C-alpha positions as CSV (number, residue, x, y, z in Angstrom):
1,M,-2.0,-63.2,82.1
2,E,-5.0,-61.6,83.9
3,W,-3.0,-59.4,86.3
4,R,-0.8,-57.9,83.6
5,K,-2.1,-54.7,82.0
6,K,-1.5,-53.4,78.5
7,G,-2.3,-50.6,76.2
8,L,-5.1,-50.1,74.5
9,P,-5.6,-52.7,71.5
10,A,-4.7,-51.0,67.8
11,D,-8.8,-51.5,67.0
12,F,-9.9,-50.5,70.1
13,F,-11.7,-47.6,68.7
14,R,-13.0,-49.4,65.4
15,Q,-16.8,-48.5,64.6
16,A,-17.0,-46.8,67.7
17,T,-19.2,-43.9,69.0
18,D,-18.3,-41.1,71.1
19,M,-21.3,-39.8,73.9
20,H,-19.4,-37.0,75.5
21,N,-17.1,-34.6,74.0
22,H,-16.6,-30.4,73.6
23,L,-16.4,-30.4,69.7
24,L,-18.7,-28.1,69.0
25,P,-16.4,-24.9,68.3
26,G,-17.1,-21.9,70.5
27,M,-19.8,-22.9,72.3
28,D,-17.7,-23.3,76.1
29,D,-14.4,-24.3,77.3
30,G,-13.6,-27.2,74.7
31,F,-12.5,-26.5,70.9
32,Q,-12.5,-22.8,69.9
33,T,-12.6,-23.0,66.0
34,R,-14.2,-24.7,63.1
35,E,-10.6,-25.7,61.8
36,E,-9.8,-27.0,65.3
37,S,-13.0,-28.9,65.6
38,I,-12.5,-30.6,62.2
39,A,-8.8,-31.5,62.8
40,A,-9.9,-33.2,65.9
41,L,-12.9,-35.3,64.1
42,Q,-10.5,-35.7,61.4
43,H,-7.8,-37.7,63.9
44,M,-10.9,-39.2,65.9
45,E,-12.0,-40.6,62.5
46,E,-8.7,-42.2,62.0
47,L,-8.6,-44.0,65.3
48,G,-12.1,-45.8,64.2
49,F,-14.8,-43.8,65.9
50,R,-17.6,-43.4,63.3
51,E,-20.5,-41.4,65.5
52,M,-19.8,-38.5,67.5
53,I,-22.4,-37.4,69.9
54,L,-21.7,-33.4,70.5
55,T,-22.1,-32.7,74.3
56,P,-21.5,-28.8,74.7
57,H,-22.1,-27.4,78.3
58,V,-25.4,-25.8,79.5
59,M,-24.7,-23.9,82.5
60,Q,-24.8,-20.6,84.0
61,E,-21.6,-19.6,82.7
62,Y,-22.8,-19.7,79.3
63,E,-26.0,-17.8,79.6
64,L,-26.1,-18.2,75.2
65,N,-26.7,-21.8,75.4
66,N,-29.9,-22.9,74.9
67,K,-31.5,-25.6,72.4
68,D,-32.2,-23.0,69.7
69,Y,-28.7,-21.5,70.0
70,L,-26.6,-25.0,70.1
71,T,-28.9,-26.5,67.2
72,F,-28.5,-23.3,65.2
73,H,-24.5,-23.4,65.6
74,F,-24.3,-27.2,65.0
75,E,-26.2,-27.6,61.9
76,E,-23.8,-24.3,60.9
77,F,-20.8,-26.6,61.6
78,C,-22.3,-29.8,60.2
79,K,-22.1,-28.3,57.0
80,V,-18.7,-27.8,56.7
81,A,-17.8,-30.8,58.8
82,K,-19.5,-32.9,56.2
83,E,-17.0,-32.2,53.6
84,K,-13.8,-32.9,56.2
85,T,-14.8,-35.9,57.7
86,G,-17.0,-38.9,57.2
87,I,-18.1,-39.3,61.1
88,K,-21.5,-38.9,61.8
89,L,-22.4,-36.1,64.3
90,H,-25.2,-35.7,66.7
91,L,-26.2,-33.2,68.9
92,A,-27.1,-33.3,72.7
93,A,-25.7,-31.2,75.8
94,E,-24.0,-31.9,79.1
95,Y,-26.4,-30.2,81.8
96,M,-25.3,-28.9,85.2
97,L,-27.3,-29.7,87.8
98,D,-27.4,-26.1,88.8
99,A,-30.3,-23.5,90.0
100,K,-30.7,-22.7,86.7
101,F,-31.3,-26.3,85.5
102,P,-35.0,-26.2,85.9
103,T,-35.3,-23.6,83.5
104,H,-34.4,-25.5,80.3
105,Q,-37.1,-27.7,80.6
106,P,-39.7,-25.3,78.8
107,E,-37.1,-25.2,75.8
108,G,-36.8,-29.1,75.4
109,W,-34.1,-31.5,76.6
110,L,-30.9,-32.0,74.1
111,T,-31.0,-35.8,74.5
112,L,-28.5,-38.4,73.8
113,N,-31.2,-40.4,72.7
114,E,-34.8,-39.2,72.3
115,T,-36.4,-43.1,72.1
116,Q,-34.7,-43.8,75.6
117,R,-35.1,-40.1,76.3
118,C,-31.1,-40.1,78.3
119,I,-29.7,-36.8,79.2
120,L,-26.3,-36.1,80.5
121,V,-25.7,-34.1,83.6
122,E,-23.2,-33.3,85.8
123,T,-22.3,-31.9,89.2
124,S,-19.8,-29.5,90.8
125,Y,-16.6,-31.4,91.3
126,M,-16.1,-29.6,94.4
127,Y,-19.0,-30.1,96.3
128,K,-22.5,-32.1,96.1
129,E,-25.3,-29.3,95.0
130,P,-28.0,-28.9,97.4
131,L,-31.1,-29.6,94.6
132,M,-29.4,-32.6,92.8
133,E,-31.1,-35.1,94.0
134,Q,-34.6,-33.3,93.3
135,H,-33.0,-32.6,89.8
136,L,-31.9,-36.0,89.3
137,Y,-35.7,-37.7,90.7
138,D,-37.7,-35.2,88.8
139,L,-36.2,-36.1,85.4
140,M,-36.8,-39.6,86.1
141,L,-40.6,-38.6,87.5
142,D,-40.9,-37.1,83.9
143,G,-40.0,-40.2,82.1
144,Y,-35.9,-39.2,81.3
145,Q,-33.0,-41.1,81.4
146,P,-30.4,-39.3,83.6
147,V,-27.1,-40.2,82.7
148,I,-24.7,-38.8,85.3
149,A,-21.0,-37.4,83.5
150,H,-17.5,-38.7,84.9
151,P,-18.9,-39.3,88.7
152,E,-15.4,-40.6,89.5
153,R,-14.2,-36.9,89.2
154,Y,-16.5,-35.5,91.9
155,Q,-14.5,-35.3,95.2
156,Y,-17.6,-35.4,97.7
157,A,-18.9,-38.9,95.8
158,K,-18.2,-42.0,97.9
159,Q,-19.5,-45.6,97.5
160,E,-22.4,-45.4,99.1
161,L,-23.5,-42.4,96.7
162,Y,-22.5,-44.2,93.6
163,Q,-24.5,-47.3,95.0
164,Q,-27.5,-45.0,95.9
165,W,-27.1,-43.6,92.3
166,R,-27.8,-47.2,90.6
167,D,-30.0,-47.9,93.0
168,S,-32.1,-45.1,91.7
169,N,-31.3,-46.4,88.2
170,Y,-29.3,-43.8,86.9
171,R,-26.6,-44.6,84.5
172,L,-22.6,-43.7,85.1
173,Q,-20.7,-42.4,82.5
174,L,-16.9,-43.2,82.8
175,N,-14.5,-40.4,81.4
176,L,-11.9,-42.3,79.2
177,L,-9.0,-40.1,80.3
178,S,-9.7,-40.8,84.3
179,L,-8.0,-44.6,83.6
180,A,-4.8,-42.0,82.3
181,D,-4.4,-40.1,85.7
182,G,-6.0,-37.0,83.3
183,Y,-7.7,-35.7,86.4
184,G,-5.6,-36.9,89.2
185,R,-5.0,-39.6,90.9
186,P,-7.8,-39.9,93.7
187,S,-10.2,-39.7,90.1
188,M,-8.3,-42.3,88.6
189,E,-8.3,-44.7,91.5
190,K,-12.5,-44.3,91.7
191,A,-12.7,-45.0,87.8
192,F,-11.1,-48.4,88.2
193,Y,-12.8,-49.0,91.1
194,L,-16.5,-48.2,89.5
195,L,-15.2,-49.8,86.3
196,D,-14.2,-53.1,88.0
197,K,-17.6,-53.0,90.2
198,D,-19.5,-52.8,86.6
199,M,-21.1,-49.8,87.8
200,Y,-20.7,-47.7,84.6
201,Y,-22.8,-47.8,81.7
202,Y,-21.4,-45.4,78.9
203,V,-17.8,-44.3,78.0
204,G,-17.1,-40.7,76.7
205,T,-14.0,-39.0,75.9
206,D,-15.3,-35.7,76.8
207,L,-12.6,-34.2,74.7
208,H,-11.5,-30.8,75.1
209,Q,-8.3,-30.2,73.6
210,L,-6.6,-32.8,71.0
211,E,-2.9,-32.5,72.6
212,K,-4.5,-33.9,75.8
213,F,-6.4,-36.8,74.9
214,S,-3.3,-38.1,72.3
215,H,-0.7,-37.3,74.9
216,L,-2.6,-39.4,77.1
217,L,-4.5,-42.1,75.6
218,P,-1.1,-44.1,75.5
219,H,-0.7,-44.4,79.5
220,I,-4.0,-46.1,79.8
221,K,-2.9,-49.5,81.0
222,L,-5.8,-52.1,81.6
223,K,-6.3,-56.0,82.6
224,T,-8.1,-58.3,79.3
225,S,-11.2,-58.1,81.7
226,Q,-11.5,-54.4,82.1
227,I,-11.0,-53.9,78.3
228,D,-13.7,-56.0,77.7
229,K,-15.9,-54.1,80.2
230,I,-15.0,-51.3,77.7
231,F,-15.7,-52.5,75.1
232,R,-19.3,-53.1,76.3
233,L,-19.4,-49.5,77.4
234,Y,-19.2,-48.8,73.7
235,E,-21.7,-51.2,72.9
236,H,-24.6,-49.5,74.9
237,N,-22.9,-46.0,73.3
238,R,-24.0,-47.3,70.3
239,E,-27.2,-48.1,71.1
240,L,-27.4,-44.3,71.7
241,V,-27.4,-43.8,67.9
242,E,-29.2,-47.1,66.8
243,N,-32.3,-46.3,68.6
């Protein structure tokens, strides 16, 4: 029955595309070695994933991370990865909407999709960045599509702000593990609220550690209607690599 929750179907990730993860080794707080990244890719391939957009952090804490630097390391990693896994890899980035954000524009953005010009962005979990709304508005003026990563994790965000983002045509991205209490109960509750209200457009693993992902995945319990909604989000993910 619809009110009953169940675990993810065995074929949940069949032919899936992940559009948010930190698998590019040594670039941020995600995977640190090629060996760890390769093992994670092989595991994701076993689950059914076929394409992954790697999205290393671009923020003040990682001063070297710019388009040229990340592209070089991505291309070097792909030389190794293609011998170990059949997953097709793409490069984008997750940009922090901080004071340094506008300085990345001259070097060119690492987008999730060049045709749709989608840019994955995030903000502080604890407080609303003073220039966040201005940065988002400027991206839209420049013809880019902001994609706001894991909005359920922002402690300051309330229903009104989510609706404001939707009304501004920003796209929201669900962290899958938020549905398994991976980031605390308040984030989980907001994730289910936003999912049930059809506020999300994409879904990502935000994979930093394979152990955490593997541990929490079985704890995701969903209604049939919620599973169907996430399938539709994965359809949008696939459009990122097809267009």
